[in-house]
C-alpha positions, 0 to 999 in steps of 0.5 A, a space after each residue: 560047167 555050162 549055163 543052161 538057163 536063168 529062171 526066177 532069178 536063179 541060174 541053172 548050170 549043167 555039171 558033169 559028175 567029175 566037175 561037181 566033184 572038183 567044185 566040191 573039192 575046191 570049195 572044201 579047201 576054203 579058206 586058203 589065204 593065210 590069216 596073217 597075210 591080210 594086214 590092215 596097213 603097211 604103215 608102222 602107225 597101225 596099232 596092234 589093236 586095230 590089226 587084231 580087230 581086223 583079224 577077228 573080223 576076218 576069222 568070223 567071216 571065214 567061219 561063216 563062209 565055211 559053214 555056208 560051203 558045207 550047207 551049200 554042198 549038202 543041199 540036195 535041192 541045189 544039185 539035181 541028178 539028170 540023165 546027162 549029169 548034175 543040174 546046179 542052181 544058184 541065185 546071183 547072190 550065191 554066185 557072188 559068194 561062190 566067186 569070193 570063196 573060189 578067189 580065196 582058193 585061187 589067190 591062197 594057192 598063189 600065195 602058197 606058191 610064193 606069189 610067182 609073176 607067171 602062172 607056174 607050169 604043172 609038173 605032176 612030180 613037183 611037190 607044189 602040184 596040188 597048189 598049181 592044180 587048185 589055182 588053175 581049177 578055181 580060175 576055170 570055175 570063176 571064169 565059167 560063173 562070170 561068163 554066165 552072169 555076163 551072158 545073162 545080162 
């Protein structure tokens, strides 16, 4: 993924067909972080009612984000076919949101891998290979989006 230009408060990226397919795959994995993983507090004084409110708010946010993922991917104006691949356009707010979704995918897969201290080595024969790949790919897309924002400022 490569930033082509910024115009009218929109960022235009070039994606190869394979990159678009990988981005779609990653975004459709959302949400990955287990809902019970985000505790309101480590303190035993936290009430079950407050934790329940947090869980409900997070569930609602996940539902909205999942709907946004689907509408983003179905929006044909956002992905224009070119001679060299795909041109994708996003606003700054959409980039921020996509970064959050990709972060959930990256961190969620890290949690599923047992929260290792070091990035796990890829072994195509290992049962955790899909989590390792998803974590690495989400990180690459995040870095590309952050670089685009940084270089356009």
